[in-house]
N, C-alpha and C positions, 0 to 999 in steps of 0.2 A: 745177788751176793750170797755166797755160801754161808751156812750156819756157823761154821768154825771161824770164819772171818768176821761175821757180824757180832758174834758173842765173845770171841777170845782174841781177835786180831791175828789169827793164824792163817797163812796163805800158802797154798801148794799147787802142784799141777792138778790135783783132784778138785781144787776150787774152781779152776777153769772148766773142768768136766761138768761140774754142777751148773755153771753158767750156760754151757751148751745145752744141757738137759732142759733148763727153763726155756731157752729159745726154741728148742724143738717142740716142746709141748705147747708153747704159745702159737707157733706156726700151725700145728695140727688143730688146736682149739679155735684159732682165729680170735683169741682174746689175750689181754695182758694178765700177768700174774700180779694183779694189784690186790692189796689187802682189803678185805671186806666185799670184794666184787661178788663173791658167792655166798653172802650172808643169808640169802633166801634159801640156800641149801644147807645152812648151818655149818658151813665150811669157810675157813679163813681165806683161802687162796686158790688159784688155779691148780696148784700142785695137790692140795688136799682134795679138791674135787676130782681130779684125775685118779688119785689113789683110791677114793671111795668107789668110783665107777669100776676101777680095775678089780677091786675085791668082790664087787657085785656081779662080775662078768658082764658088765655093760659098757666096756671101754669105747664102743662105737658111738655112744651118746656124747662123748667128748668132742667128736670130730666136726669141724666146720662143714656145713652142707655143701658148699661149693667145692671143697676138697674131695668129698665123697663122689661127686659127679665125674671127677677126672682120674681118681686113683683107685688102685686095687685095695679092697677092704683088708685082706690078709697083710699086705705090705704096711698099711696104715697102723694096724694093731701091733705089728712088729716094731714100728717106730715109737708107738706109745710105750711099749715095753722097754725099749732102749732109753727113752726119755726118763722113765721112772727109775731105771737102774742108775742113771747119771745123777739124780737128785736125792739119792739115799742119804740119810742123816750121817752115817759113819763114812768118812772119806775113804777108808780102806775097803769098803764094800763097792765103791764106784769103779767102773772100768776105766782104762786109759782111753784117750781119743783114738789111738791106733786100734784098740779093741772095739771101740764103737764103730769105726769105719769097717772093720772086718764083719761085725754083726750086721751092718746095714747091707753089705753086698754078698755075704757068705762066700762061696767059692766060684760064683758064676762070672766073675770079672777078671779080665786080664789087662795088661798094660801098666803104665805108671800109676794110674788110679789116684789113690789118696796119699801116696808116699811123697814126702817132701824131697826136693832136689838134693839137699845136703845129706840126707840119709841114703837116698838111692845111689848117689855118686861116691860119697866119702864115708858112709856109715855113721855120720854124726847125727845125734838125736837130741832135741831140746824141747822146751815148752812151745817154742815157735814152730816146731815140726807139727805139733798138734793143731796149732792155729792154721797151718797150711791145709791139713786134712779137713778142718771145719770149712774153710773157704771153698774147697772143692765140693763138699756136700751142699753148701748154700747155693752155689752156681748150678749144681745139678737139679736142685729143687726148683729154682727159678726157670730153668730151661726145659725141664722135663726130660733131660737126656743124660746119658752116661759120659764120663770123661775118658772115653776109650781112644787109644792112639789110632790115628788114621781115620776116625769117624768123619772128620770134616775135611778130608783131603780134597773134595770137590770145591771147597771154599778156600783152598790154598793155606790151610792151617793144620797143624799137627794134631790138635786135641780140642776139647771143649774150652779149655783155658785160652788157647790161641785164638779160637773163634770169638770168645767173649772180648778178648783184648782188641782184636781187629775192629769189631763193631764199636767198642768204646772209643777208639782212636778216630773212627769215621763218624762219630756222633750219631750212631744208629743203634744204641744199646737196646732200644725197645724191640728191635727185631730179634733179640736174643730170647725174649720171654715167651714161655708157654702160653698159648692163646687162652687156655682155661684160667690161668692165673690173672690174665688181663681182664677177664670178664668179672672178676670178683675183688680185685685189689686196686688201690690207688696207684696211678702210674708213677707219681713222684716217689712214693715209698718203694716201689719195685726198683727204680733206678738207683735209689739210695742203697738198697740191698746188693745190687750188682757192684756198686762202688766199694762196699764193704768186702764183698767176696773177692774182688780183685786186689784190695789191700792185703787180704789174708794170704794170697797165693803169690805175692811178690817173690822174685828170685832170691833176694837178699833177706835172710831171716831177721836181721836187725831192723828192717823197714816194716816188718809186719806188726800189727797191733797185738796187744795181749787180749785174752778172752774177756777180761774185765772191761777193757776199752771197747771191745766190740759190743758188749751188752749196753754200755752207755750210748754208743753210736746208734744202736737199734732203737733204744728207748727214747732218745731225745728227738724233739721235733724242730729244734733250732740250731743244734751243733753243726758247724761247718766241717765237712769231711775233707781230709787231704786227698790230693790226686794220686792215684796208683802209678807205680812204675811197672815195667814189663814183668809179667809172670814167668814162672819156670815152664819148661816143656812146651815152647812155642817154636814155630819155624824161625830159624835164625836170620832169615832175611829181614825180619822186623827187629832191627838192632838198636833202634833209638831208645834211650832211657829218659827222654824228655817227658816230663809229666804231661798227661793229657789235660785238656781244659775242662772246667766244670760245666754244669748245665747240660748234661748228656741226655738226649732223648731221641 
């Protein structure tokens, strides 16, 4: 929950950016942003701990060891930087989710990437467009691959989203996951994150959850997640909008 919403009940697009920053730092640190978790460090939360390490030029001390085994150190530090930009106290200082996506990929990426279908096709942009960008980023983290058009042509799918969707429909979602992540993460939690990622990249913006809803989904161990419908930018021969069944592994 962003500070402006917690203290004053004010909510905006930048509140969702704050939620994303918390999620990103939790993924990097392998820990929850729970109050008092870092009391031994005389810091209230994961965010405070990350900030202190950043100021001391020790950002790598925040990173989960399992993540270090499979990721480039420079890329990880860049992600910590982005996470800290997202959780700045003043909402006006935070980037937009579109800016976050650009910072994550710089100029090395081509294709549809993180752009929502309603913006790519019609030029419409909303809070749910940012949710789409988050979903793409989440699925990229889980798979360890880029959402580049044609990357999965040998799999009969247009993009990473199409590949994730096909495996979800075939109840083979675990085949989507980067092996390094499987070595260090709970399989049920990973499948839940794929479910959330697919909810975020649904073709219809009204069907996508808000970033606040996403944070609740990720934090809850008991909440039942809705089934996703077909995402944008997949091969059109997969035309069914019938929700897939739960219990995907």
